[in-house]
Structure formats: structure tokens, C-alpha cells
CHARMM-style PDB file with segment names, atoms N, HN, CA, C and O in Angstrom:
ATOM      1  N   MET     1       0.984  -0.757  -0.571  1.00  0.00      PROA
ATOM      2  CA  MET     1       0.419   0.139  -0.195  1.00  0.00      PROA
ATOM      3  C   MET     1       0.665   1.387   0.234  1.00  0.00      PROA
ATOM      4  O   MET     1       0.833   1.658   1.423  1.00  0.00      PROA
ATOM      5  N   LEU     2       0.706   2.308  -0.801  1.00  0.00      PROA
ATOM      6  HN  LEU     2       0.569   2.087  -1.767  1.00  0.00      PROA
ATOM      7  CA  LEU     2       1.578   3.690  -0.705  1.00  0.00      PROA
ATOM      8  C   LEU     2       1.442   4.201   0.330  1.00  0.00      PROA
ATOM      9  O   LEU     2       0.951   3.708   1.345  1.00  0.00      PROA
ATOM     10  N   ILE     3       1.924   5.385   0.150  1.00  0.00      PROA
ATOM     11  HN  ILE     3       2.323   5.786  -0.675  1.00  0.00      PROA
ATOM     12  CA  ILE     3       1.210   6.634   0.843  1.00  0.00      PROA
ATOM     13  C   ILE     3       2.109   7.633   0.457  1.00  0.00      PROA
ATOM     14  O   ILE     3       3.295   7.884   0.242  1.00  0.00      PROA
ATOM     15  N   SER     4       0.993   8.073   0.471  1.00  0.00      PROA
ATOM     16  HN  SER     4       0.030   7.869   0.645  1.00  0.00      PROA
ATOM     17  CA  SER     4       0.686   9.950  -0.768  1.00  0.00      PROA
ATOM     18  C   SER     4       1.168  10.729  -0.062  1.00  0.00      PROA
ATOM     19  O   SER     4       0.952  10.278   1.063  1.00  0.00      PROA
ATOM     20  N   GLU     5       1.813  11.828   0.053  1.00  0.00      PROA
ATOM     21  HN  GLU     5       1.988  12.195  -0.861  1.00  0.00      PROA
ATOM     22  CA  GLU     5       2.290  13.398   0.734  1.00  0.00      PROA
ATOM     23  C   GLU     5       2.283  13.882  -0.166  1.00  0.00      PROA
ATOM     24  O   GLU     5       2.214  13.558  -1.351  1.00  0.00      PROA
ATOM     25  N   SER     6       2.411  15.317   0.745  1.00  0.00      PROA
ATOM     26  HN  SER     6       2.468  15.580   1.708  1.00  0.00      PROA
ATOM     27  CA  SER     6       2.085  16.582  -0.593  1.00  0.00      PROA
ATOM     28  C   SER     6       3.311  17.124   0.470  1.00  0.00      PROA
ATOM     29  O   SER     6       3.284  17.070   1.700  1.00  0.00      PROA
ATOM     30  N   VAL     7       4.236  17.584  -0.278  1.00  0.00      PROA
ATOM     31  HN  VAL     7       4.258  17.628  -1.277  1.00  0.00      PROA
ATOM     32  CA  VAL     7       5.379  18.282  -0.495  1.00  0.00      PROA
ATOM     33  C   VAL     7       5.806  20.146  -0.779  1.00  0.00      PROA
ATOM     34  O   VAL     7       5.265  20.795  -1.673  1.00  0.00      PROA
ATOM     35  N   GLU     8       6.440  20.503  -0.197  1.00  0.00      PROA
ATOM     36  HN  GLU     8       6.880  19.975   0.530  1.00  0.00      PROA
ATOM     37  CA  GLU     8       6.264  22.088  -1.640  1.00  0.00      PROA
ATOM     38  C   GLU     8       8.282  22.064  -2.488  1.00  0.00      PROA
ATOM     39  O   GLU     8       9.278  22.102  -1.766  1.00  0.00      PROA
ATOM     40  N   CYS     9       8.315  22.031  -3.267  1.00  0.00      PROA
ATOM     41  HN  CYS     9       7.506  22.001  -3.854  1.00  0.00      PROA
ATOM     42  CA  CYS     9       8.812  22.599  -3.755  1.00  0.00      PROA
ATOM     43  C   CYS     9      10.154  22.825  -3.350  1.00  0.00      PROA
ATOM     44  O   CYS     9      10.682  21.917  -3.990  1.00  0.00      PROA
ATOM     45  N   PRO    10      11.305  23.512  -2.607  1.00  0.00      PROA
ATOM     46  CA  PRO    10      12.207  23.723  -1.739  1.00  0.00      PROA
ATOM     47  C   PRO    10      12.783  25.063  -3.432  1.00  0.00      PROA
ATOM     48  O   PRO    10      13.287  26.171  -3.249  1.00  0.00      PROA
ATOM     49  N   TYR    11      12.522  24.534  -4.649  1.00  0.00      PROA
ATOM     50  HN  TYR    11      12.112  23.634  -4.797  1.00  0.00      PROA
ATOM     51  CA  TYR    11      12.198  25.831  -5.541  1.00  0.00      PROA
ATOM     52  C   TYR    11      11.473  26.740  -6.342  1.00  0.00      PROA
ATOM     53  O   TYR    11      11.903  27.634  -7.071  1.00  0.00      PROA
ATOM     54  N   CYS    12      10.318  26.389  -6.109  1.00  0.00      PROA
ATOM     55  HN  CYS    12       9.969  25.663  -5.517  1.00  0.00      PROA
ATOM     56  CA  CYS    12       9.249  27.440  -6.475  1.00  0.00      PROA
ATOM     57  C   CYS    12       8.641  27.640  -5.593  1.00  0.00      PROA
ATOM     58  O   CYS    12       8.150  28.759  -5.441  1.00  0.00      PROA
ATOM     59  N   GLY    13       8.416  26.494  -4.552  1.00  0.00      PROA
ATOM     60  HN  GLY    13       8.815  25.586  -4.675  1.00  0.00      PROA
ATOM     61  CA  GLY    13       6.885  26.617  -3.251  1.00  0.00      PROA
ATOM     62  C   GLY    13       5.661  25.973  -4.140  1.00  0.00      PROA
ATOM     63  O   GLY    13       4.498  26.106  -3.760  1.00  0.00      PROA
ATOM     64  N   GLU    14       5.865  25.542  -4.877  1.00  0.00      PROA
ATOM     65  HN  GLU    14       6.810  25.434  -5.186  1.00  0.00      PROA
ATOM     66  CA  GLU    14       4.202  24.667  -5.550  1.00  0.00      PROA
ATOM     67  C   GLU    14       4.519  23.240  -4.499  1.00  0.00      PROA
ATOM     68  O   GLU    14       5.580  22.880  -3.989  1.00  0.00      PROA
ATOM     69  N   SER    15       3.933  22.979  -4.469  1.00  0.00      PROA
ATOM     70  HN  SER    15       3.072  23.271  -4.884  1.00  0.00      PROA
ATOM     71  CA  SER    15       2.813  21.768  -3.760  1.00  0.00      PROA
ATOM     72  C   SER    15       2.970  20.947  -4.723  1.00  0.00      PROA
ATOM     73  O   SER    15       3.151  21.417  -5.846  1.00  0.00      PROA
ATOM     74  N   ASN    16       2.943  19.516  -4.532  1.00  0.00      PROA
ATOM     75  HN  ASN    16       2.796  19.134  -3.619  1.00  0.00      PROA
ATOM     76  CA  ASN    16       3.395  17.998  -5.097  1.00  0.00      PROA
ATOM     77  C   ASN    16       2.785  17.318  -4.328  1.00  0.00      PROA
ATOM     78  O   ASN    16       2.754  17.458  -3.106  1.00  0.00      PROA
ATOM     79  N   GLU    17       2.257  16.537  -4.952  1.00  0.00      PROA
ATOM     80  HN  GLU    17       2.283  16.422  -5.945  1.00  0.00      PROA
ATOM     81  CA  GLU    17       1.937  15.019  -4.059  1.00  0.00      PROA
ATOM     82  C   GLU    17       2.815  13.607  -4.786  1.00  0.00      PROA
ATOM     83  O   GLU    17       2.875  13.334  -5.985  1.00  0.00      PROA
ATOM     84  N   ILE    18       3.488  12.799  -3.540  1.00  0.00      PROA
ATOM     85  HN  ILE    18       3.439  13.021  -2.566  1.00  0.00      PROA
ATOM     86  CA  ILE    18       4.672  12.009  -3.929  1.00  0.00      PROA
ATOM     87  C   ILE    18       4.162  11.192  -3.300  1.00  0.00      PROA
ATOM     88  O   ILE    18       3.550  11.534  -2.288  1.00  0.00      PROA
ATOM     89  N   GLU    19       4.243   9.654  -3.725  1.00  0.00      PROA
ATOM     90  HN  GLU    19       4.740   9.376  -4.547  1.00  0.00      PROA
ATOM     91  CA  GLU    19       3.790   8.492  -3.148  1.00  0.00      PROA
ATOM     92  C   GLU    19       4.743   7.514  -3.216  1.00  0.00      PROA
ATOM     93  O   GLU    19       5.159   7.046  -4.276  1.00  0.00      PROA
ATOM     94  N   ILE    20       5.201   7.101  -1.840  1.00  0.00      PROA
ATOM     95  HN  ILE    20       4.863   7.481  -0.979  1.00  0.00      PROA
ATOM     96  CA  ILE    20       5.387   6.232  -1.018  1.00  0.00      PROA
ATOM     97  C   ILE    20       5.737   4.837  -0.716  1.00  0.00      PROA
ATOM     98  O   ILE    20       4.660   4.550  -0.193  1.00  0.00      PROA
ATOM     99  N   ASP    21       6.185   4.121  -0.668  1.00  0.00      PROA
ATOM    100  HN  ASP    21       7.060   4.353  -1.092  1.00  0.00      PROA
ATOM    101  CA  ASP    21       6.547   2.835  -1.193  1.00  0.00      PROA
ATOM    102  C   ASP    21       6.936   1.799   0.325  1.00  0.00      PROA
ATOM    103  O   ASP    21       8.119   1.459   0.328  1.00  0.00      PROA
ATOM    104  N   PRO    22       6.303   1.401   1.277  1.00  0.00      PROA
ATOM    105  CA  PRO    22       7.131   0.841   2.304  1.00  0.00      PROA
ATOM    106  C   PRO    22       7.519   0.006   2.740  1.00  0.00      PROA
ATOM    107  O   PRO    22       7.964  -0.210   3.867  1.00  0.00      PROA
ATOM    108  N   SER    23       7.348  -0.822   1.539  1.00  0.00      PROA
ATOM    109  HN  SER    23       6.987  -0.647   0.623  1.00  0.00      PROA
ATOM    110  CA  SER    23       8.046  -1.704   1.262  1.00  0.00      PROA
ATOM    111  C   SER    23       9.077  -1.425   0.920  1.00  0.00      PROA
ATOM    112  O   SER    23       9.849  -1.975   1.706  1.00  0.00      PROA
ATOM    113  N   ALA    24       9.545  -0.956   0.296  1.00  0.00      PROA
ATOM    114  HN  ALA    24       8.918  -0.509  -0.342  1.00  0.00      PROA
ATOM    115  CA  ALA    24      10.744  -0.467   0.441  1.00  0.00      PROA
ATOM    116  C   ALA    24      12.035   0.069   0.976  1.00  0.00      PROA
ATOM    117  O   ALA    24      13.028   0.523   0.407  1.00  0.00      PROA
ATOM    118  N   GLY    25      11.684  -0.146   2.439  1.00  0.00      PROA
ATOM    119  HN  GLY    25      10.877  -0.514   2.901  1.00  0.00      PROA
ATOM    120  CA  GLY    25      12.687  -0.134   3.522  1.00  0.00      PROA
ATOM    121  C   GLY    25      12.131   1.180   4.552  1.00  0.00      PROA
ATOM    122  O   GLY    25      11.408   2.047   4.062  1.00  0.00      PROA
ATOM    123  N   ARG    26      12.515   1.230   5.920  1.00  0.00      PROA
ATOM    124  HN  ARG    26      13.102   0.526   6.318  1.00  0.00      PROA
ATOM    125  CA  ARG    26      12.393   2.394   6.276  1.00  0.00      PROA
ATOM    126  C   ARG    26      13.121   2.965   6.716  1.00  0.00      PROA
ATOM    127  O   ARG    26      13.050   3.507   7.819  1.00  0.00      PROA
ATOM    128  N   ARG    27      13.976   2.986   5.990  1.00  0.00      PROA
ATOM    129  HN  ARG    27      14.034   2.546   5.094  1.00  0.00      PROA
ATOM    130  CA  ARG    27      14.560   4.664   5.051  1.00  0.00      PROA
ATOM    131  C   ARG    27      15.102   4.393   3.838  1.00  0.00      PROA
ATOM    132  O   ARG    27      15.757   3.430   3.439  1.00  0.00      PROA
ATOM    133  N   GLN    28      14.601   5.732   3.129  1.00  0.00      PROA
ATOM    134  HN  GLN    28      14.069   6.514   3.452  1.00  0.00      PROA
ATOM    135  CA  GLN    28      14.723   5.599   1.391  1.00  0.00      PROA
ATOM    136  C   GLN    28      15.425   6.701   1.268  1.00  0.00      PROA
ATOM    137  O   GLN    28      15.375   7.621   2.084  1.00  0.00      PROA
ATOM    138  N   SER    29      16.128   6.693   0.246  1.00  0.00      PROA
ATOM    139  HN  SER    29      16.170   5.945  -0.417  1.00  0.00      PROA
ATOM    140  CA  SER    29      16.752   8.380  -0.638  1.00  0.00      PROA
ATOM    141  C   SER    29      16.713   8.261  -2.036  1.00  0.00      PROA
ATOM    142  O   SER    29      17.355   7.356  -2.568  1.00  0.00      PROA
ATOM    143  N   TYR    30      16.160   8.918  -2.595  1.00  0.00      PROA
ATOM    144  HN  TYR    30      15.638   9.653  -2.163  1.00  0.00      PROA
ATOM    145  CA  TYR    30      15.662   9.116  -3.719  1.00  0.00      PROA
ATOM    146  C   TYR    30      15.557  10.201  -4.297  1.00  0.00      PROA
ATOM    147  O   TYR    30      15.430  11.107  -3.474  1.00  0.00      PROA
ATOM    148  N   THR    31      15.545  10.735  -5.899  1.00  0.00      PROA
ATOM    149  HN  THR    31      15.648   9.999  -6.568  1.00  0.00      PROA
ATOM    150  CA  THR    31      15.901  11.825  -6.772  1.00  0.00      PROA
ATOM    151  C   THR    31      14.602  12.099  -7.557  1.00  0.00      PROA
ATOM    152  O   THR    31      14.306  11.344  -8.484  1.00  0.00      PROA
ATOM    153  N   GLU    32      13.615  13.404  -7.150  1.00  0.00      PROA
ATOM    154  HN  GLU    32      13.856  14.017  -6.398  1.00  0.00      PROA
ATOM    155  CA  GLU    32      12.509  13.238  -7.902  1.00  0.00      PROA
ATOM    156  C   GLU    32      12.857  14.305  -8.594  1.00  0.00      PROA
ATOM    157  O   GLU    32      14.011  14.666  -8.825  1.00  0.00      PROA
ATOM    158  N   ASP    33      11.287  15.124  -9.132  1.00  0.00      PROA
ATOM    159  HN  ASP    33      10.350  14.830  -8.945  1.00  0.00      PROA
ATOM    160  CA  ASP    33      11.308  15.962 -10.719  1.00  0.00      PROA
ATOM    161  C   ASP    33      10.312  17.024  -9.743  1.00  0.00      PROA
ATOM    162  O   ASP    33       9.366  16.395  -9.270  1.00  0.00      PROA
ATOM    163  N   CYS    34      10.323  18.151  -9.438  1.00  0.00      PROA
ATOM    164  HN  CYS    34      11.091  18.662  -9.822  1.00  0.00      PROA
ATOM    165  CA  CYS    34       9.141  18.867  -9.094  1.00  0.00      PROA
ATOM    166  C   CYS    34       8.817  18.636 -10.395  1.00  0.00      PROA
ATOM    167  O   CYS    34       9.514  18.501 -11.401  1.00  0.00      PROA
ATOM    168  N   GLN    35       6.661  18.592 -10.052  1.00  0.00      PROA
ATOM    169  HN  GLN    35       6.095  18.701  -9.235  1.00  0.00      PROA
ATOM    170  CA  GLN    35       6.333  18.113 -11.399  1.00  0.00      PROA
ATOM    171  C   GLN    35       5.564  19.608 -11.750  1.00  0.00      PROA
ATOM    172  O   GLN    35       4.488  19.432 -12.321  1.00  0.00      PROA
ATOM    173  N   VAL    36       5.877  20.878 -11.540  1.00  0.00      PROA
ATOM    174  HN  VAL    36       6.752  21.021 -11.076  1.00  0.00      PROA
ATOM    175  CA  VAL    36       5.825  22.401 -11.636  1.00  0.00      PROA
ATOM    176  C   VAL    36       6.627  22.687 -12.438  1.00  0.00      PROA
ATOM    177  O   VAL    36       6.399  22.874 -13.633  1.00  0.00      PROA
ATOM    178  N   CYS    37       8.238  22.800 -11.596  1.00  0.00      PROA
ATOM    179  HN  CYS    37       8.424  22.649 -10.625  1.00  0.00      PROA
ATOM    180  CA  CYS    37       9.448  23.501 -12.177  1.00  0.00      PROA
ATOM    181  C   CYS    37      10.775  22.486 -12.847  1.00  0.00      PROA
ATOM    182  O   CYS    37      11.828  22.864 -13.360  1.00  0.00      PROA
ATOM    183  N   CYS    38      10.162  20.795 -12.574  1.00  0.00      PROA
ATOM    184  HN  CYS    38       9.306  20.487 -12.158  1.00  0.00      PROA
ATOM    185  CA  CYS    38      11.146  20.186 -12.919  1.00  0.00      PROA
ATOM    186  C   CYS    38      12.055  19.741 -12.821  1.00  0.00      PROA
ATOM    187  O   CYS    38      12.561  18.716 -13.279  1.00  0.00      PROA
ATOM    188  N   ARG    39      12.628  21.142 -11.655  1.00  0.00      PROA
ATOM    189  HN  ARG    39      12.217  21.974 -11.283  1.00  0.00      PROA
ATOM    190  CA  ARG    39      13.520  20.677 -11.037  1.00  0.00      PROA
ATOM    191  C   ARG    39      14.072  20.008  -9.989  1.00  0.00      PROA
ATOM    192  O   ARG    39      13.427  20.220  -8.961  1.00  0.00      PROA
ATOM    193  N   PRO    40      15.518  18.886  -9.744  1.00  0.00      PROA
ATOM    194  CA  PRO    40      15.295  17.595  -9.165  1.00  0.00      PROA
ATOM    195  C   PRO    40      15.224  18.154  -7.835  1.00  0.00      PROA
ATOM    196  O   PRO    40      15.484  19.330  -7.583  1.00  0.00      PROA
ATOM    197  N   TRP    41      14.861  17.269  -6.974  1.00  0.00      PROA
ATOM    198  HN  TRP    41      14.650  16.313  -7.179  1.00  0.00      PROA
ATOM    199  CA  TRP    41      14.708  17.194  -5.361  1.00  0.00      PROA
ATOM    200  C   TRP    41      15.521  16.046  -4.945  1.00  0.00      PROA
ATOM    201  O   TRP    41      15.429  14.943  -5.484  1.00  0.00      PROA
ATOM    202  N   GLN    42      16.471  16.371  -3.797  1.00  0.00      PROA
ATOM    203  HN  GLN    42      16.546  17.267  -3.359  1.00  0.00      PROA
ATOM    204  CA  GLN    42      16.840  14.671  -3.275  1.00  0.00      PROA
ATOM    205  C   GLN    42      15.557  14.520  -1.786  1.00  0.00      PROA
ATOM    206  O   GLN    42      15.433  15.295  -0.837  1.00  0.00      PROA
ATOM    207  N   VAL    43      14.898  13.445  -2.040  1.00  0.00      PROA
ATOM    208  HN  VAL    43      14.999  12.816  -2.811  1.00  0.00      PROA
ATOM    209  CA  VAL    43      13.567  12.837  -1.113  1.00  0.00      PROA
ATOM    210  C   VAL    43      14.620  11.869   0.085  1.00  0.00      PROA
ATOM    211  O   VAL    43      15.304  10.922  -0.306  1.00  0.00      PROA
ATOM    212  N   SER    44      14.586  12.241   1.302  1.00  0.00      PROA
ATOM    213  HN  SER    44      14.030  13.010   1.620  1.00  0.00      PROA
ATOM    214  CA  SER    44      14.577  11.452   2.444  1.00  0.00      PROA
ATOM    215  C   SER    44      13.163  10.913   2.502  1.00  0.00      PROA
ATOM    216  O   SER    44      12.181  11.646   2.381  1.00  0.00      PROA
ATOM    217  N   VAL    45      13.105   9.767   2.669  1.00  0.00      PROA
ATOM    218  HN  VAL    45      13.902   9.172   2.768  1.00  0.00      PROA
ATOM    219  CA  VAL    45      12.101   9.523   3.654  1.00  0.00      PROA
ATOM    220  C   VAL    45      12.307   8.498   4.906  1.00  0.00      PROA
ATOM    221  O   VAL    45      13.393   7.918   4.915  1.00  0.00      PROA
ATOM    222  N   LYS    46      11.511   8.239   5.830  1.00  0.00      PROA
ATOM    223  HN  LYS    46      10.629   8.710   5.823  1.00  0.00      PROA
ATOM    224  CA  LYS    46      12.132   7.299   7.061  1.00  0.00      PROA
ATOM    225  C   LYS    46      10.455   7.759   7.356  1.00  0.00      PROA
ATOM    226  O   LYS    46       9.717   8.741   7.283  1.00  0.00      PROA
ATOM    227  N   ILE    47      10.436   5.769   7.880  1.00  0.00      PROA
ATOM    228  HN  ILE    47      11.036   4.971   7.939  1.00  0.00      PROA
ATOM    229  CA  ILE    47       9.339   5.260   8.269  1.00  0.00      PROA
ATOM    230  C   ILE    47       8.697   4.757   9.760  1.00  0.00      PROA
ATOM    231  O   ILE    47       9.159   3.794  10.373  1.00  0.00      PROA
ATOM    232  N   GLY    48       8.439   4.940   9.868  1.00  0.00      PROA
ATOM    233  HN  GLY    48       8.063   5.722   9.370  1.00  0.00      PROA
ATOM    234  CA  GLY    48       8.274   4.810  11.482  1.00  0.00      PROA
ATOM    235  C   GLY    48       7.125   3.521  11.881  1.00  0.00      PROA
ATOM    236  O   GLY    48       6.143   3.218  11.203  1.00  0.00      PROA
ATOM    237  N   PRO    49       7.578   2.865  13.210  1.00  0.00      PROA
ATOM    238  CA  PRO    49       6.848   2.412  13.530  1.00  0.00      PROA
ATOM    239  C   PRO    49       5.116   2.084  13.160  1.00  0.00      PROA
ATOM    240  O   PRO    49       4.597   1.005  12.878  1.00  0.00      PROA
ATOM    241  N   ASP    50       4.870   2.622  13.210  1.00  0.00      PROA
ATOM    242  HN  ASP    50       5.292   3.498  13.439  1.00  0.00      PROA
ATOM    243  CA  ASP    50       3.141   2.612  13.102  1.00  0.00      PROA
ATOM    244  C   ASP    50       3.229   3.006  11.782  1.00  0.00      PROA
ATOM    245  O   ASP    50       2.146   3.570  11.628  1.00  0.00      PROA
ATOM    246  N   GLY    51       4.055   3.103  10.303  1.00  0.00      PROA
ATOM    247  HN  GLY    51       4.935   2.644  10.429  1.00  0.00      PROA
ATOM    248  CA  GLY    51       3.862   3.566   9.580  1.00  0.00      PROA
ATOM    249  C   GLY    51       3.864   4.889   8.669  1.00  0.00      PROA
ATOM    250  O   GLY    51       4.114   5.069   7.477  1.00  0.00      PROA
ATOM    251  N   GLU    52       3.557   5.574   9.511  1.00  0.00      PROA
ATOM    252  HN  GLU    52       3.354   5.428  10.479  1.00  0.00      PROA
ATOM    253  CA  GLU    52       4.103   6.800   9.129  1.00  0.00      PROA
ATOM    254  C   GLU    52       5.117   7.225   8.816  1.00  0.00      PROA
ATOM    255  O   GLU    52       6.149   6.943   9.424  1.00  0.00      PROA
ATOM    256  N   ALA    53       5.068   8.232   7.499  1.00  0.00      PROA
ATOM    257  HN  ALA    53       4.230   8.461   7.005  1.00  0.00      PROA
ATOM    258  CA  ALA    53       6.516   8.461   6.793  1.00  0.00      PROA
ATOM    259  C   ALA    53       6.764   9.836   7.123  1.00  0.00      PROA
ATOM    260  O   ALA    53       5.967  10.770   7.212  1.00  0.00      PROA
ATOM    261  N   SER    54       7.896   9.802   7.275  1.00  0.00      PROA
ATOM    262  HN  SER    54       8.543   9.043   7.203  1.00  0.00      PROA
ATOM    263  CA  SER    54       8.717  11.448   7.544  1.00  0.00      PROA
ATOM    264  C   SER    54       9.294  12.168   6.486  1.00  0.00      PROA
ATOM    265  O   SER    54      10.335  11.557   6.248  1.00  0.00      PROA
ATOM    266  N   VAL    55       9.184  13.386   5.501  1.00  0.00      PROA
ATOM    267  HN  VAL    55       8.338  13.882   5.695  1.00  0.00      PROA
ATOM    268  CA  VAL    55      10.258  12.863   4.206  1.00  0.00      PROA
ATOM    269  C   VAL    55      10.283  14.217   4.640  1.00  0.00      PROA
ATOM    270  O   VAL    55       9.587  14.987   5.301  1.00  0.00      PROA
ATOM    271  N   SER    56      11.686  14.205   3.820  1.00  0.00      PROA
ATOM    272  HN  SER    56      12.252  13.579   3.283  1.00  0.00      PROA
ATOM    273  CA  SER    56      12.582  15.288   3.442  1.00  0.00      PROA
ATOM    274  C   SER    56      12.695  15.613   2.325  1.00  0.00      PROA
ATOM    275  O   SER    56      12.611  14.822   1.385  1.00  0.00      PROA
ATOM    276  N   LEU    57      12.905  16.818   2.219  1.00  0.00      PROA
ATOM    277  HN  LEU    57      12.974  17.460   2.982  1.00  0.00      PROA
ATOM    278  CA  LEU    57      13.315  16.841   0.732  1.00  0.00      PROA
ATOM    279  C   LEU    57      14.351  18.570   1.001  1.00  0.00      PROA
ATOM    280  O   LEU    57      14.294  19.527   1.772  1.00  0.00      PROA
ATOM    281  N   HSD    58      15.608  17.921  -0.725  1.00  0.00      PROA
ATOM    282  HN  HSD    58      15.654  17.144  -1.352  1.00  0.00      PROA
ATOM    283  CA  HSD    58      16.584  18.978  -0.324  1.00  0.00      PROA
ATOM    284  C   HSD    58      17.196  18.680  -1.009  1.00  0.00      PROA
ATOM    285  O   HSD    58      17.864  17.648  -1.084  1.00  0.00      PROA
ATOM    286  N   ALA    59      16.985  20.593  -2.500  1.00  0.00      PROA
ATOM    287  HN  ALA    59      16.442  21.431  -2.439  1.00  0.00      PROA
ATOM    288  CA  ALA    59      17.989  21.054  -3.613  1.00  0.00      PROA
ATOM    289  C   ALA    59      18.997  20.765  -3.536  1.00  0.00      PROA
ATOM    290  O   ALA    59      19.183  20.436  -2.364  1.00  0.00      PROA
ATOM    291  N   GLU    60      20.397  20.601  -4.434  1.00  0.00      PROA
ATOM    292  HN  GLU    60      20.246  20.868  -5.386  1.00  0.00      PROA
ATOM    293  CA  GLU    60      21.422  20.993  -4.286  1.00  0.00      PROA
ATOM    294  C   GLU    60      21.603  22.037  -4.179  1.00  0.00      PROA
ATOM    295  O   GLU    60      22.528  22.448  -3.479  1.00  0.00      PROA
ATOM    296  N   ASP    61      20.849  22.774  -4.785  1.00  0.00      PROA
ATOM    297  HN  ASP    61      20.098  22.440  -5.354  1.00  0.00      PROA
ATOM    298  CA  ASP    61      22.189  24.141  -3.692  1.00  0.00      PROA
ATOM    299  C   ASP    61      21.716  24.523  -2.184  1.00  0.00      PROA
ATOM    300  O   ASP    61      22.582  24.998  -1.449  1.00  0.00      PROA
ATOM    301  N   GLU    62      20.159  24.316  -1.578  1.00  0.00      PROA
ATOM    302  HN  GLU    62      19.456  23.930  -2.175  1.00  0.00      PROA
ATOM    303  CA  GLU    62      19.825  24.443  -0.349  1.00  0.00      PROA
ATOM    304  C   GLU    62      20.744  23.078   0.940  1.00  0.00      PROA
ATOM    305  O   GLU    62      21.229  21.958   0.782  1.00  0.00      PROA
ATOM    306  N   SER    63      20.660  23.532   1.513  1.00  0.00      PROA
ATOM    307  HN  SER    63      20.265  24.442   1.642  1.00  0.00      PROA
ATOM    308  CA  SER    63      20.538  22.937   3.186  1.00  0.00      PROA
ATOM    309  C   SER    63      19.916  21.493   3.277  1.00  0.00      PROA
ATOM    310  O   SER    63      20.473  20.430   3.553  1.00  0.00      PROA
ATOM    311  N   GLY    64      18.199  21.837   2.872  1.00  0.00      PROA
ATOM    312  HN  GLY    64      17.746  22.700   2.648  1.00  0.00      PROA
ATOM    313  CA  GLY    64      16.780  21.252   3.100  1.00  0.00      PROA
ATOM    314  C   GLY    64      16.000  21.293   3.259  1.00  0.00      PROA
ATOM    315  O   GLY    64      16.176  21.692   4.410  1.00  0.00      PROA
ATOM    316  N   PHE    65      14.276  21.217   3.120  1.00  0.00      PROA
ATOM    317  HN  PHE    65      14.134  20.894   2.184  1.00  0.00      PROA
ATOM    318  CA  PHE    65      13.072  21.598   3.376  1.00  0.00      PROA
ATOM    319  C   PHE    65      12.610  20.317   3.550  1.00  0.00      PROA
ATOM    320  O   PHE    65      12.810  19.215   3.038  1.00  0.00      PROA
ATOM    321  N   GLU    66      11.661  20.976   4.777  1.00  0.00      PROA
ATOM    322  HN  GLU    66      11.499  21.871   5.192  1.00  0.00      PROA
ATOM    323  CA  GLU    66      10.616  19.864   6.058  1.00  0.00      PROA
ATOM    324  C   GLU    66       9.753  19.812   4.942  1.00  0.00      PROA
ATOM    325  O   GLU    66       9.709  20.700   4.091  1.00  0.00      PROA
ATOM    326  N   GLY    67       9.076  18.799   4.931  1.00  0.00      PROA
ATOM    327  HN  GLY    67       9.112  18.077   5.622  1.00  0.00      PROA
ATOM    328  CA  GLY    67       7.769  18.494   3.513  1.00  0.00      PROA
ATOM    329  C   GLY    67       6.693  17.866   4.144  1.00  0.00      PROA
ATOM    330  OT1 GLY    67       5.699  17.544   3.494  1.00  0.00      PROA
TER     331      GLY     67
END
């Protein structure tokens, strides 16, 4: 079962919907492009014991953004 999360692009500030696959592990890191401005962000995901996802976005030229 996929988890949907709403995040804000650290470049353009627009809201994006991403889907997280908990079966990929409790800690995940991957690159995804903004659905609006197409710039890439590094997505870091932590899945808690309750199944809740904590998502952090990091732009290539920024320290990070919590979504």
C-alpha cells in the first residue's frame, strides 16, 4: 500500500503529491523532479513503527526543506 504525501518544492514553492512505497524500506533516499518546475530534489523518507512517513526534501543548492 502506497503512502501519499503532499510536499512543497524547495525551488518554486508549489505543492507536489508524492507516493512512498513502505515496502522499499524504513529509510529511503531517491531523486524526484518537481511536477511544476521540473527541478530535481533529493527525497529522504523515514517510515516510523506506526507506518507514518516523515519526508525531507533537499535541493541541490540548499541545505534542506521539511515537507
